[in-house]
KEKE-3310 file (N, C-alpha, C; in steps of 0.2 Angstrom, whole numbers, plus 5000, padded with zeros to 4 digits):
npx = (5582:5591:5606:5613:5611:5601:5611:5623:5640:5658:5671:5686:5703:5700:5701:5705:5718:5720:5711:5702:5687:5682:5673:5670:5667:5655:5660:5661:5666:5662:5651:5656:5666:5659:5652:5663:5666:5654:5654:5665:5660:5649:5655:5662:5653:5642:5627:5623:5622:5608:5604:5613:5617:5621:5623:5621:5629:5638:5631:5622:5619:5628:5629:5639:5651:5659:5674:5671:5664:5648:5641:5627:5623:5611:5606:5600:5600:5606:5611:5620:5635:5645:5643:5647:5657:5670:5672:5671:5682:5692:5693:5698:5690:5686:5677:5669:5659:5645:5627:5610:5603:5612:5628:5644:5657:5674:5689:5704:5715:5727:5725:5719:5705:5692:5680:5665:5656:5639:5630:5613:5597:5588:5573:5571:5568:5580:5586:5575:5574:5586:5588:5576:5579:5590:5584:5575:5583:5589:5579:5575:5580:5580:5581:5593:5601:5599:5604:5617:5623:5622:5630:5643:5645:5644:5656:5666:5666:5667:5677:5686:5679:5669:5657:5651:5650:5641:5630:5627:5621:5609:5596:5591:5592:5582:5571:5571:5569:5556:5549:5553:5546:5533:5533:5535:5524:5515:5519:5520:5532:5543:5556:5556:5560:5572:5579:5583:5596:5602:5594:5597:5610:5609:5602:5612:5622:5616:5613:5626)
npy = (6352:6352:6359:6352:6335:6324:6314:6317:6315:6317:6308:6301:6307:6312:6325:6339:6350:6367:6368:6378:6388:6390:6398:6394:6398:6389:6373:6364:6352:6345:6336:6325:6322:6317:6306:6297:6295:6289:6277:6271:6270:6262:6250:6247:6246:6238:6230:6235:6249:6257:6268:6280:6297:6313:6327:6343:6359:6357:6350:6357:6365:6379:6385:6393:6385:6376:6368:6354:6338:6333:6318:6308:6293:6280:6268:6252:6249:6259:6259:6247:6248:6240:6236:6246:6255:6249:6246:6259:6265:6258:6263:6275:6284:6292:6290:6304:6310:6305:6303:6301:6300:6300:6298:6304:6305:6309:6312:6305:6314:6315:6316:6325:6336:6334:6328:6323:6311:6306:6296:6289:6283:6273:6280:6289:6305:6313:6309:6312:6326:6332:6328:6335:6348:6350:6347:6358:6369:6367:6370:6383:6398:6410:6407:6400:6411:6419:6410:6409:6422:6422:6412:6416:6427:6422:6414:6423:6429:6419:6411:6403:6395:6382:6379:6391:6396:6387:6390:6403:6401:6395:6400:6405:6393:6385:6392:6391:6377:6376:6382:6373:6362:6365:6368:6355:6348:6353:6351:6341:6338:6336:6326:6310:6296:6282:6285:6299:6304:6302:6309:6322:6323:6325:6337:6345:6344:6350:6363:6368)
npz = (5974:5986:5994:6003:6007:6017:6028:6023:6020:6019:6011:6018:6015:6002:5998:5988:5984:5981:5970:5960:5955:5939:5926:5909:5891:5882:5876:5861:5861:5873:5873:5865:5874:5885:5879:5877:5891:5895:5888:5894:5907:5906:5902:5913:5923:5919:5919:5931:5930:5926:5919:5910:5909:5902:5911:5920:5917:5906:5898:5891:5876:5872:5884:5896:5907:5921:5916:5917:5915:5919:5924:5926:5934:5935:5947:5952:5966:5977:5989:5989:5988:5984:5972:5963:5968:5969:5956:5949:5955:5949:5937:5939:5947:5963:5977:5983:5991:6001:6003:6008:5996:5985:5977:5975:5964:5959:5950:5956:5967:5961:5948:5933:5935:5926:5925:5933:5942:5946:5956:5958:5964:5953:5945:5955:5964:5964:5952:5942:5944:5940:5927:5922:5925:5916:5903:5903:5902:5890:5881:5884:5881:5887:5901:5901:5899:5910:5920:5916:5918:5932:5936:5931:5939:5952:5951:5949:5961:5971:5968:5975:5984:5984:5990:5994:5981:5976:5984:5980:5968:5971:5974:5961:5954:5961:5958:5944:5943:5948:5938:5927:5931:5930:5916:5912:5916:5907:5894:5881:5874:5882:5885:5891:5891:5889:5878:5878:5879:5866:5858:5863:5860:5846:5846:5851:5841:5830:5835:5835)
capx = (5589:5595:5613:5616:5605:5601:5616:5629:5647:5663:5676:5693:5708:5698:5702:5709:5720:5721:5706:5698:5681:5682:5668:5672:5662:5653:5665:5657:5668:5660:5646:5660:5670:5654:5651:5669:5666:5649:5657:5669:5656:5645:5659:5665:5647:5638:5620:5622:5620:5602:5604:5618:5615:5625:5619:5625:5630:5641:5626:5617:5622:5629:5629:5645:5651:5666:5676:5670:5658:5645:5638:5623:5622:5606:5607:5594:5601:5611:5615:5624:5641:5650:5642:5650:5663:5677:5672:5673:5689:5696:5694:5701:5686:5686:5671:5671:5654:5638:5621:5604:5600:5617:5635:5647:5664:5678:5695:5708:5718:5733:5722:5715:5698:5688:5673:5662:5651:5634:5625:5607:5593:5583:5566:5571:5567:5586:5586:5571:5575:5592:5586:5571:5583:5594:5580:5572:5588:5591:5574:5573:5586:5581:5583:5600:5605:5599:5608:5624:5625:5622:5636:5649:5645:5646:5662:5670:5665:5668:5682:5690:5675:5664:5651:5648:5648:5634:5624:5625:5616:5604:5590:5589:5591:5576:5566:5571:5567:5549:5547:5554:5541:5527:5533:5535:5517:5510:5522:5521:5538:5548:5559:5556:5562:5579:5583:5584:5603:5603:5590:5600:5616:5607:5601:5619:5626:5612:5614:5633)
capy = (6351:6355:6360:6346:6331:6320:6309:6319:6315:6317:6302:6303:6307:6314:6332:6341:6356:6372:6368:6385:6388:6394:6397:6396:6397:6382:6369:6360:6345:6342:6330:6320:6319:6313:6299:6293:6292:6285:6270:6268:6268:6256:6244:6244:6245:6233:6231:6239:6255:6256:6273:6285:6303:6319:6332:6349:6364:6355:6346:6362:6369:6387:6387:6393:6380:6374:6363:6347:6335:6329:6312:6305:6286:6278:6261:6250:6248:6264:6257:6242:6251:6235:6235:6251:6259:6246:6247:6266:6266:6254:6267:6282:6289:6292:6292:6310:6310:6301:6305:6296:6299:6302:6297:6309:6303:6313:6309:6305:6320:6316:6316:6331:6336:6335:6324:6321:6306:6306:6290:6290:6278:6274:6282:6294:6312:6316:6307:6316:6334:6334:6328:6340:6355:6350:6348:6364:6374:6366:6372:6389:6402:6416:6404:6399:6418:6421:6406:6410:6428:6421:6407:6420:6432:6418:6411:6428:6431:6414:6406:6398:6392:6378:6379:6397:6396:6383:6393:6409:6399:6391:6403:6404:6386:6383:6396:6388:6371:6376:6383:6367:6357:6368:6367:6348:6346:6356:6350:6334:6338:6335:6319:6306:6290:6281:6288:6306:6307:6301:6315:6328:6324:6327:6344:6348:6345:6355:6370:6371)
capz = (5974:5991:5993:6007:6008:6023:6028:6019:6023:6014:6013:6021:6010:5996:5997:5982:5986:5976:5965:5959:5950:5933:5921:5902:5886:5880:5872:5858:5862:5879:5872:5863:5880:5888:5875:5879:5897:5895:5886:5900:5913:5904:5902:5920:5928:5916:5920:5937:5928:5922:5914:5910:5906:5902:5915:5922:5912:5900:5893:5888:5871:5872:5891:5900:5912:5923:5911:5920:5912:5924:5922:5931:5933:5939:5949:5956:5973:5978:5995:5988:5985:5982:5964:5959:5971:5967:5949:5948:5958:5945:5931:5941:5951:5970:5981:5987:5997:6000:6007:6008:5989:5980:5978:5971:5963:5955:5949:5962:5968:5957:5941:5931:5937:5920:5925:5939:5941:5951:5956:5961:5963:5947:5947:5961:5963:5962:5945:5938:5944:5937:5920:5920:5924:5910:5898:5903:5900:5883:5877:5886:5880:5892:5907:5900:5899:5917:5924:5914:5922:5940:5937:5930:5945:5958:5950:5950:5968:5976:5964:5979:5989:5981:5994:5993:5974:5975:5988:5977:5963:5973:5973:5954:5952:5963:5954:5937:5943:5948:5931:5923:5933:5927:5909:5910:5917:5902:5888:5878:5871:5886:5884:5897:5890:5890:5872:5878:5877:5859:5855:5865:5856:5840:5847:5852:5835:5826:5837:5834)
cpx = (5592:5602:5616:5610:5606:5607:5622:5635:5652:5668:5682:5698:5706:5698:5706:5711:5721:5717:5703:5692:5682:5677:5671:5666:5661:5658:5661:5660:5666:5655:5650:5664:5665:5653:5657:5668:5660:5650:5661:5665:5652:5649:5661:5659:5642:5631:5618:5620:5613:5601:5610:5617:5620:5621:5623:5625:5633:5637:5621:5621:5622:5630:5636:5645:5659:5668:5676:5664:5655:5641:5633:5622:5616:5607:5601:5594:5607:5615:5620:5630:5646:5649:5645:5656:5669:5678:5674:5680:5694:5697:5696:5696:5686:5679:5672:5666:5648:5633:5616:5602:5605:5624:5639:5655:5667:5685:5699:5712:5724:5731:5719:5708:5693:5682:5671:5656:5646:5630:5619:5603:5589:5576:5566:5570:5574:5587:5582:5572:5581:5591:5581:5575:5587:5590:5577:5577:5590:5585:5571:5579:5586:5583:5590:5604:5605:5604:5616:5627:5626:5629:5642:5650:5647:5653:5667:5671:5668:5672:5685:5686:5669:5657:5647:5646:5641:5628:5622:5621:5610:5597:5587:5588:5584:5570:5565:5568:5559:5546:5547:5548:5534:5527:5532:5528:5512:5513:5523:5528:5544:5550:5559:5559:5570:5583:5584:5591:5604:5600:5594:5607:5615:5606:5607:5622:5622:5612:5621:5636)
cpy = (6354:6355:6354:6342:6327:6315:6311:6318:6314:6311:6305:6303:6308:6321:6334:6349:6361:6372:6375:6384:6393:6392:6399:6395:6390:6379:6364:6352:6341:6336:6324:6317:6315:6306:6295:6290:6288:6278:6267:6266:6262:6250:6242:6243:6239:6235:6234:6246:6255:6262:6278:6291:6309:6324:6338:6354:6362:6351:6350:6366:6376:6389:6387:6388:6380:6368:6356:6344:6331:6324:6309:6297:6284:6270:6259:6250:6253:6262:6251:6245:6246:6234:6240:6255:6256:6247:6254:6268:6263:6258:6274:6287:6287:6294:6298:6311:6306:6304:6300:6295:6299:6300:6301:6306:6308:6310:6309:6311:6321:6316:6323:6330:6338:6332:6322:6315:6306:6300:6292:6284:6279:6275:6287:6301:6315:6315:6312:6323:6336:6333:6333:6347:6355:6351:6355:6369:6373:6369:6379:6394:6407:6413:6402:6406:6420:6417:6407:6416:6426:6416:6411:6424:6428:6415:6417:6430:6426:6409:6401:6395:6389:6379:6385:6399:6393:6387:6400:6407:6397:6394:6403:6397:6383:6386:6393:6381:6371:6378:6377:6362:6359:6367:6359:6345:6348:6354:6343:6333:6336:6327:6315:6299:6289:6283:6295:6308:6306:6307:6322:6329:6327:6335:6348:6350:6350:6362:6373:6372)
cpz = (5980:5991:5997:6008:6014:6023:6025:6023:6018:6016:6015:6015:6003:5994:5991:5984:5980:5970:5965:5954:5945:5928:5914:5897:5884:5875:5868:5858:5868:5877:5869:5869:5884:5885:5877:5886:5898:5893:5891:5906:5912:5904:5909:5924:5925:5917:5927:5935:5923:5917:5915:5906:5907:5906:5916:5916:5906:5895:5890:5883:5872:5879:5894:5906:5915:5918:5914:5918:5918:5921:5927:5929:5938:5940:5952:5963:5975:5984:5994:5984:5982:5974:5960:5962:5968:5959:5946:5950:5952:5938:5933:5945:5959:5973:5985:5993:5995:6004:6006:6001:5984:5982:5973:5970:5958:5954:5955:5962:5963:5950:5939:5933:5931:5920:5932:5938:5947:5951:5960:5960:5957:5949:5953:5959:5961:5954:5940:5938:5940:5929:5918:5920:5918:5904:5897:5900:5893:5879:5879:5886:5885:5899:5907:5901:5907:5921:5922:5918:5929:5941:5936:5936:5951:5957:5951:5958:5973:5972:5968:5984:5985:5984:5993:5986:5973:5978:5984:5971:5965:5972:5966:5952:5954:5959:5947:5937:5944:5941:5926:5925:5930:5920:5908:5911:5911:5895:5886:5875:5875:5886:5891:5897:5890:5884:5872:5877:5870:5856:5857:5862:5849:5840:5847:5846:5830:5828:5837:5841)
residu = (MET:PRO:ASP:VAL:TRP:PRO:GLY:PHE:ALA:GLN:THR:GLU:ALA:SER:GLU:ARG:LEU:ARG:ASP:THR:ILE:GLN:ILE:VAL:ASP:HIS:ASP:PRO:ASP:TRP:PRO:ARG:GLN:TYR:LEU:ARG:TRP:GLN:ALA:ALA:LEU:GLN:SER:CYS:LEU:GLY:ASP:THR:ALA:THR:ARG:ILE:GLU:HIS:VAL:GLY:SER:THR:SER:VAL:PRO:GLY:LEU:PRO:ALA:LYS:PRO:ILE:VAL:ASP:ILE:GLN:VAL:SER:VAL:ALA:GLU:LEU:ALA:ASP:GLU:SER:ARG:TYR:VAL:PRO:GLN:LEU:GLU:GLY:ILE:GLY:PHE:GLN:LEU:ARG:SER:ARG:ASP:ASP:VAL:HIS:ARG:TYR:PHE:ARG:PRO:PHE:PRO:SER:GLN:PRO:ARG:ASP:VAL:HIS:VAL:HIS:LEU:CYS:ALA:ALA:GLY:SER:GLU:TRP:GLU:ARG:GLU:HIS:LEU:LEU:PHE:ARG:ASP:TYR:LEU:ARG:THR:HIS:ASP:GLN:ALA:CYS:LYS:GLU:TYR:SER:LEU:VAL:LYS:ARG:HIS:ALA:ALA:ALA:THR:TRP:PHE:ASP:ASP:GLY:ILE:ALA:TYR:THR:ASP:ALA:LYS:SER:GLU:LEU:ILE:LEU:THR:LEU:LEU:ASP:ALA:ALA:LYS:ASP:TRP:SER:SER:HIS:SER:ALA:SER:HIS:VAL:HIS:ASP:GLN:ASP:SER:GLU:ALA:LEU:SER:TYR:LYS:ILE:THR:ASN:ASN:ARG:GLY)
# end
């Protein structure tokens, strides 16, 4: 998960002023917020979206996070922006950045920043690694504790600098991702199929 991917560029007039980084305790309502956005995304994208998943820290029960739900949408043709950019703009999402493997959307500057949408190619390394990282944290409490400490420290130090905040987490993220890949290669319990979100929502409810 490199911080900046090849071809990275931000779009014009997409800046948000005075946004700061805040880490809060896990909110049990985050999965329900995700489900509401999932329905809206599925409705506006139709069969362009081959897979929609709750990712990031808000998708991991008990993990502190920024109060922003991250959603990953897989599409067959990432380069064909005509099939998703106008549709996402229509429900309030602005394309913030693009690179060779990923498109990043967030609410327009006049709207609350409570959700991010990440588009990637179906079957890509981006898709796999973000799902794998999520699933590993969901099943490894010690990894969650380590990540939580790093996140809180990074946010306290770099609350006004998103790039520095991300950089401060990168070393541990890469370490945990390596561990996740090893776990996945040896574990028959890792969820790979399209029904993973249904299972994860059940896990979330059971763990409170």
